[in-house]
C-alpha positions in Angstrom: -0.1 0.1 0.0 2.8 2.3 0.8 4.4 1.8 -2.6 1.1 2.4 -4.3 0.6 5.5 -2.4 4.1 7.0 -3.1 3.8 6.0 -6.9 0.4 7.8 -7.1 1.5 10.8 -5.3 4.6 11.1 -7.4 2.7 10.8 -10.6 0.1 13.3 -9.4 2.9 15.8 -8.5 4.4 15.5 -11.7 1.1 16.2 -13.5 0.3 19.1 -11.4 3.7 20.8 -12.0 3.0 20.6 -15.6 -0.3 22.3 -15.4 -0.7 25.9 -16.5 -3.6 28.5 -16.2 -4.8 27.3 -19.6 -5.0 23.5 -18.5 -6.8 24.4 -15.3 -9.2 26.6 -17.1 -10.1 24.0 -19.5 -10.5 21.3 -16.9 -12.8 23.5 -14.7 -14.9 24.4 -17.7 -15.3 20.8 -18.6 -16.5 20.0 -15.1 -18.9 22.9 -14.9 -20.3 21.6 -18.3 -20.4 18.1 -17.0 -22.4 19.0 -13.9 -19.6 18.2 -11.4 -20.1 21.9 -10.3 -23.8 22.7 -10.3 -25.0 26.2 -10.9 -24.6 28.4 -7.9 -22.1 26.0 -6.3 -18.7 27.1 -4.8 -15.4 26.2 -6.6 -12.2 25.8 -4.3 -10.6 29.0 -3.2 -7.5 30.1 -5.3 -5.1 29.3 -2.4 -6.7 26.0 -1.8 -6.8 24.8 -5.4 -3.1 26.0 -5.8 -2.0 24.0 -2.8 -3.9 20.9 -4.2 -2.4 21.2 -7.7 1.2 22.2 -6.6 1.1 25.5 -8.7 1.3 29.2 -7.8 -1.7 31.0 -6.6 -1.2 33.4 -9.5 -1.7 30.5 -12.0 -5.1 29.6 -10.5 -6.1 33.3 -10.3 -5.5 33.7 -14.1 -7.6 30.6 -14.9 -10.4 31.9 -12.6 -10.2 35.3 -14.5 -10.5 33.5 -17.8 -13.7 31.5 -16.6 -15.2 34.7 -15.2 -14.7 36.5 -18.7 -16.3 33.5 -20.4 -19.4 33.9 -18.1 -18.8 30.4 -16.4 -18.0 31.8 -12.8 -18.7 34.7 -10.6 -16.0 36.2 -8.6 -15.9 38.8 -5.9 -13.4 40.0 -3.3 -13.2 37.8 -0.1 -15.3 35.0 -1.5 -14.8 31.8 -3.1 -15.9 31.8 -6.9 -19.2 30.4 -7.7 -20.7 28.9 -10.8 -22.4 31.6 -12.5 -26.1 32.2 -12.0 -26.7 33.2 -15.4 -26.3 29.3 -16.3 -29.6 28.8 -14.6 -32.1 27.5 -17.2 -29.1 26.3 -19.5 -28.0 22.8 -19.9 -24.8 22.2 -17.8 -24.7 18.5 -17.9 -23.7 16.6 -20.9 -25.6 13.5 -22.1 -23.1 10.6 -22.0 -22.4 9.0 -25.3 -24.2 5.7 -25.9 -22.3 2.5 -26.0 -22.1 1.1 -29.5 -21.3 -2.3 -28.7 -23.2 -4.9 -26.4 -22.8 -4.7 -22.7 -20.1 -7.2 -21.7 -20.7 -8.9 -18.4 -19.1 -11.9 -16.6 -21.3 -15.1 -16.4 -22.1 -14.1 -12.9 -23.2 -10.4 -14.0 -25.3 -12.1 -16.8 -27.2 -14.2 -14.2 -27.7 -11.2 -12.0 -29.0 -9.2 -15.0 -31.7 -11.7 -15.4 -32.6 -11.9 -11.8 -36.1 -10.6 -11.1 -35.7 -7.0 -9.4 -36.3 -6.8 -5.6 -39.3 -4.6 -4.6 -38.9 -0.9 -3.6 -37.2 -0.8 -0.2 -39.1 2.1 1.1 -42.6 2.2 -0.4 -44.0 5.9 -0.2 -47.4 7.0 0.6 -48.4 3.9 2.7 -50.3 4.5 5.9 -49.9 0.9 7.1 -47.3 -1.6 5.6 -47.3 -5.1 6.9 -43.8 -5.7 5.2 -41.7 -8.2 7.0 -38.3 -7.4 8.2 -38.9 -3.8 9.3 -38.7 -2.8 13.0 -40.1 0.1 14.9 -37.9 3.0 15.3 -39.2 3.5 18.8 -37.9 0.1 19.8 -34.3 0.8 19.1 -32.4 1.8 22.3 -31.2 5.2 21.0 -29.6 6.6 24.1 -27.8 3.4 25.1 -26.5 2.9 21.4 -25.4 6.4 21.4 -23.5 6.1 24.6 -21.6 2.8 23.6 -21.0 4.3 20.1 -19.4 7.5 21.8 -17.4 5.2 24.1 -16.1 3.2 20.9 -15.2 6.4 19.0 -13.5 7.8 22.1 -11.0 5.0 22.4 -7.9 6.3 20.6 -6.3 3.3 18.8 -2.4 2.8 18.7 -2.7 3.3 15.1 -5.3 3.5 12.2 -4.9 0.3 10.3 -7.0 -2.6 8.8 -8.4 -5.0 11.6 -8.7 -8.8 11.6 -11.1 -9.9 8.6 -12.8 -12.2 11.1 -14.0 -9.1 13.0 -13.3 -7.4 16.4 -11.9 -10.0 18.9 -13.7 -8.5 21.6 -17.0 -8.7 19.8 -16.4 -12.3 19.0 -15.6 -13.1 22.5 -18.8 -11.3 23.5 -20.7 -13.3 20.9 -19.1 -16.6 22.0 -20.6 -16.3 25.5 -24.0 -14.9 24.2 -24.4 -17.8 21.9 -23.7 -20.2 24.7 -26.2 -18.4 27.1 -29.0 -17.9 24.5 -28.6 -20.8 22.1 -26.6 -23.4 24.0 -24.1 -23.2 21.0 -20.4 -23.9 22.0 -17.6 -22.9 19.4 -14.0 -21.7 19.5 -13.3 -17.9 19.0 -11.7 -18.6 15.6 -14.8 -20.1 14.2 -16.9 -16.8 14.5 -16.7 -14.4 11.3 -18.3 -11.1 11.6 -20.1 -10.1 8.3 -22.2 -7.3 7.1 -25.5 -8.7 7.8 -26.8 -12.2 7.2 -26.8 -11.4 3.4 -23.0 -11.2 3.3 -22.8 -14.4 5.2 -25.0 -16.2 2.7 -22.9 -14.7 -0.1 -19.6 -15.9 1.3 -21.2 -19.5 1.7 -22.3 -19.4 -2.0 -19.0 -18.1 -3.4 -17.0 -20.7 -1.3 -19.1 -23.7 -1.5 -20.9 -23.8 -5.0 -19.8 -24.0 -8.5 -22.0 -23.5 -11.7 -22.6 -27.3 -12.2 -23.6 -28.0 -8.5 -27.0 -28.2 -6.8 -28.2 -26.8 -3.6 -31.1 -27.9 -1.4 -33.5 -25.2 -0.3 -36.8 -25.1 1.5 -39.9 -24.5 -0.5 -41.2 -22.0 0.2 -38.1 -20.1 1.4 -36.3 -16.9 2.0 -36.1 -15.5 -1.5 -32.8 -13.7 -1.2 -31.0 -16.8 -0.1 -32.3 -18.8 -3.1 -31.1 -15.9 -5.5 -27.6 -15.6 -3.9 -27.1 -19.4 -4.2 -28.4 -19.4 -7.8 -26.3 -16.4 -8.8 -23.3 -18.8 -8.7 -24.8 -20.8 -11.5 -25.7 -23.7 -9.2 -29.2 -25.2 -9.4 -31.8 -25.1 -6.7 -33.4 -28.4 -5.6 -36.5 -27.4 -3.6 -37.8 -29.6 -0.9 -41.3 -29.1 0.4 -42.0 -27.7 3.7 -44.9 -28.6 6.0 -45.9 -27.6 9.6 -42.6 -29.2 10.9 -40.3 -27.6 8.4 -38.4 -29.2 5.7 -39.6 -32.7 4.8 -36.1 -34.3 5.2 -37.3 -37.8 4.2 -37.5 -36.3 0.7 -33.6 -35.9 0.7 -33.1 -39.6 0.1 -31.4 -39.9 -3.4 -30.7 -36.1 -3.7 -27.0 -35.1 -4.3 -26.0 -31.6 -3.6 -23.1 -29.5 -2.1 -25.2 -27.8 0.6 -28.5 -27.3 2.1 -30.0 -24.1 3.3 -32.6 -24.3 6.2 -34.3 -22.2 8.8 -35.1 -25.1 11.5 -35.9 -23.0 14.5 -38.6 -21.0 12.7 -39.1 -21.8 9.1 -39.4 -18.9 6.8 -42.1 -18.0 6.0 -44.5 -20.9 7.2 -43.0 -21.0 10.7 -42.7 -24.7 11.5 -40.0 -26.0 14.0 -37.9 -28.9 12.8 -38.3 -31.8 15.2 -35.4 -33.8 16.4 -35.8 -36.7 14.2 -35.7 -34.6 11.0 -32.6 -32.7 12.3 -30.8 -35.9 12.7 -32.0 -37.1 9.3 -30.7 -33.9 7.7 -27.3 -34.1 9.3 -26.9 -37.6 8.2 -27.8 -36.7 4.7 -25.2 -34.0 4.9 -22.5 -36.5 6.2 -23.4 -39.0 3.3 -23.1 -36.3 0.7 -20.1 -34.6 2.4 -22.2 -31.4 2.2 -22.7 -28.5 4.5 -25.8 -27.3 6.0 -26.4 -23.5 6.4 -28.5 -23.0 9.4 -30.1 -19.6 9.3 -31.3 -18.6 12.9 -32.6 -15.3 11.7 -35.1 -14.5 14.4 -34.7 -17.3 17.3 -34.9 -14.6 20.0 -38.8 -14.4 19.1 -40.7 -17.3 20.7 -43.9 -16.6 22.6 -45.0 -20.2 23.7 -41.8 -21.9 24.9 -38.1 -21.2 25.2 -36.0 -20.8 22.0 -35.4 -24.2 20.3 -31.7 -25.2 20.5 -29.9 -24.9 16.9 -28.8 -27.7 14.8 -25.3 -26.6 15.7 -25.8 -27.6 19.3 -26.3 -31.3 18.4 -23.6 -33.8 19.1 -21.8 -33.3 15.9 -22.0 -29.8 14.4 -19.1 -30.4 12.0 -21.5 -30.2 8.9 -23.1 -27.1 10.1 -22.5 -23.4 9.3 -24.5 -21.3 11.7 -25.7 -17.8 10.6 -27.0 -15.2 13.1 -27.8 -11.6 12.8 -28.9 -8.5 15.0 -31.2 -7.3 12.4 -34.3 -8.7 14.0 -33.3 -7.3 17.4 -31.5 -4.1 17.1 -31.6 -2.8 13.5 -31.3 -4.1 10.0 -29.6 -0.8 9.3 -26.5 -1.7 11.4 -25.5 -4.6 9.0 -23.9 -6.7 11.6 -24.2 -10.5 11.4 -21.9 -13.5 12.2 -21.0 -16.8 11.0 -19.9 -20.0 13.0 -18.0 -22.1 10.6 -16.5 -25.5 11.0 -12.7 -25.4 12.1 -11.6 -26.4 8.8 -13.4 -23.5 6.9 -12.3 -20.8 9.3 -9.2 -19.8 7.3 -10.9 -19.8 3.9 -13.9 -17.8 5.2 -11.6 -15.2 6.8 -9.8 -14.9 3.4 -13.0 -14.5 1.4 -14.1 -11.8 3.8 -10.9 -10.0 3.6 -11.2 -10.0 -0.2 -14.8 -8.8 -0.1 -14.3 -5.7 2.2 -11.2 -6.2 4.5 -13.4 -6.2 7.5 -16.7 -5.0 8.9 -16.8 -1.5 10.5 -14.9 -1.5 13.8 -16.8 1.0 15.8 -20.1 -0.5 15.4 -18.4 -3.9 16.4 -16.9 -2.4 19.5 -20.3 -0.8 20.5 -22.1 -4.0 20.2 -19.5 -5.9 22.2 -20.0 -3.2 25.0 -23.8 -3.8 24.8 -23.4 -7.6 25.2 -20.8 -7.5 27.8 -23.0 -5.1 30.0 -26.1 -7.4 29.8 -27.9 -4.4 28.0 -28.3 -6.4 24.7 -30.1 -9.2 26.5 -32.2 -6.8 28.5 -33.2 -5.1 25.2 -34.0 -8.4 23.6 -36.4 -9.2 26.6 -38.0 -5.9 26.2 -38.7 -6.1 22.5 -39.7 -9.6 22.8 -42.6 -8.5 25.2 -43.4 -5.6 23.0 -43.6 -7.7 19.9 -45.6 -10.3 21.7 -48.2 -7.6 22.3 -48.2 -6.6 18.6 -48.7 -10.4 17.6 -51.6 -10.7 20.0 -53.2 -7.4 18.5 -52.7 -8.8 15.0 -54.0 -12.3 15.6 -57.1 -10.8 17.5 -57.8 -8.3 14.6 -57.7 -10.9 11.8 -59.8 -13.3 13.7 -62.5 -10.6 14.6 -62.4 -9.5 11.1 -62.3 -12.7 9.0 -63.1 -15.5 11.6 -63.0 -19.0 9.9 -62.6 -17.6 6.5 -58.9 -17.6 7.1 -56.1 -19.8 8.3 -53.1 -18.4 10.4 -49.9 -20.2 10.1 -46.5 -19.5 12.0 -48.0 -17.5 14.9 -46.0 -19.0 17.8 -42.7 -17.2 17.0 -40.9 -14.6 15.0 -42.1 -11.1 13.7 -44.7 -12.1 11.1 -47.6 -14.6 10.5 -48.8 -16.1 7.2 -52.6 -15.6 6.7 -54.3 -17.8 4.0 -57.8 -16.6 2.7 -59.9 -19.8 2.3 -62.5 -18.0 0.0 -60.1 -15.7 -1.9 -58.8 -17.3 -5.2 -55.2 -16.9 -5.9 -55.9 -15.6 -9.3 -57.0 -12.3 -7.7 -53.9 -11.9 -5.5 -52.2 -9.2 -7.6 -55.5 -7.3 -7.6 -55.7 -7.6 -3.9 -52.3 -6.1 -3.5 -52.9 -3.2 -6.0 -56.3 -2.4 -4.4 -54.8 -2.3 -1.0 -51.9 0.0 -2.0 -54.3 2.3 -3.7 -55.7 3.1 -0.3 -52.4 3.3 1.6 -52.1 -0.3 2.8 -49.0 -2.5 2.1 -49.6 -6.3 1.6 -47.0 -8.9 0.6 -47.8 -12.2 -1.1 -46.3 -15.5 -0.2 -46.4 -17.0 -3.7 -43.0 -15.4 -4.8 -41.4 -17.4 -1.9 -42.0 -20.5 -3.6 -39.6 -22.1 -6.1 -42.1 -23.9 -8.0 -45.9 -24.2 -8.4 -47.7 -23.9 -4.9 -48.6 -27.4 -3.5 -52.2 -28.6 -4.3 -53.5 -27.9 -0.7 -52.8 -24.2 -1.2 -52.6 -23.5 -4.8 -56.1 -21.9 -5.0 -55.7 -19.5 -2.0 -54.4 -16.1 -1.5 -51.5 -16.1 1.1 -50.1 -13.0 2.8 -47.0 -12.7 4.8 -47.9 -10.1 7.5 -45.0 -8.6 9.4 -46.0 -6.5 12.5 -42.6 -5.4 14.2 -42.7 -2.0 12.7 -46.2 -1.1 13.6 -48.1 0.2 16.6 -51.1 -1.7 17.8 -53.4 1.0 16.6 -51.7 0.7 13.1 -52.1 -3.0 13.1 -55.9 -2.7 14.1 -56.4 0.1 11.4 -54.5 -1.8 8.7 -56.7 -5.0 9.3 -59.7 -2.7 9.2 -58.7 -1.4 5.7 -57.8 -5.1 4.6 -61.2 -6.3 5.7 -62.8 -3.5 3.5 -60.6 -4.2 0.5 -61.3 -8.0 0.7 -65.1 -7.3 1.0 -65.1 -5.2 -2.0 -63.1 -7.8 -4.1 -65.5 -10.6 -2.9 -68.4 -8.6 -3.8 -67.0 -8.1 -7.4 -66.3 -11.8 -7.9 -68.5 -13.5 -10.5 -71.6 -15.3 -9.0 -71.0 -13.5 -5.6 -74.6 -13.2 -3.8 -76.4 -15.4 -6.5 
């Protein structure tokens, strides 16, 4: 890095000394015409630009005077030059030239190009949005997080340098203790890799474990972004049906694949908990195929009926399991902190892949989270938001039952931050109409059908299914949203052929 920095500086210095007033004038004019400097914006001071370019202040002053004479900038004594206001209403940005030849992408880029686009991240104009994955801003421990962040930023390091790609040692030690207390998961410190959210963890697994000719086992339905990131490698999905107990592992017999992705503690989206017999069957399949099981424990903190179910990794032989955790469902998805627990034989290659991806995750946030876990504040926060989300869950279940009664079936209500609502008397053919009608009156609804990798199973193919998240809403918003949903559904049913005859 030092050699690169020196070389770059030397080359820059050589070019700077060669620049005269004319070259500076031409360069600034091109930047103004290209929109780099917008109309009315300030240019650097003559002294500052002269220092940056390594030329005399007089040289810069001459260039500025020429630009002023041409009407591009306005200058006055004691103030930095500004792009002339007379350019308002005139085109200052240039339309880039169109590429003549085809867009040349790698095979990976080509696969991404045909991947269906993800929905808008922040839909506007919605009064109530039942989107899963969002959290309520009021739940975030802002004062506590500000304190631990200030402490982290106030610690002067011995030097400013790149950190361990596996992540802050202090945070990994804190997580090592937390995982044992909360999830009965034991591991060595070196097995923990801090990642930028669970999505980067999935991406590292995909890149390191899959080749284009491989297959990967995945739940059906499943977390769509997991299916897409594995498929982006060119590997082929092998969907395995899910029932009320999670993946039907008896269907794995005869399947050959490099990895399996599962959510055994709370299947996404249907909410089943994989029983112990299926867990052993899954691990036996992995051993027989020399495959790895990626266990996504995305919201294990939220169980409302019993204690959290122990993870696959806590069974007697976790060597085939890569455990994936996140704080996106407890603190905030905006913090982008997740973690992998990888088998010992993979810890070095995962650390190298993480280093190649982005060197390491931001250090200050890691240190702040470590402080929060060490102090007990994190687990206290989890208990608080579990109670609050339990109240939201009860409000949603009560509202949909009052509004729809036995006309709906609710699935996955014992845990997590969402439920699945099936409408027994609403044909799936009208699901798009339902979503659009709801959005027109400010209600955000989200279908379950895109989460299936193939045709919905026969028992549900004729029904509308909604994934309804509630963690970002107040109880009043939940009740109001269900009221609006009831009216939208009623209007749709009234319009169905044969209704009332």
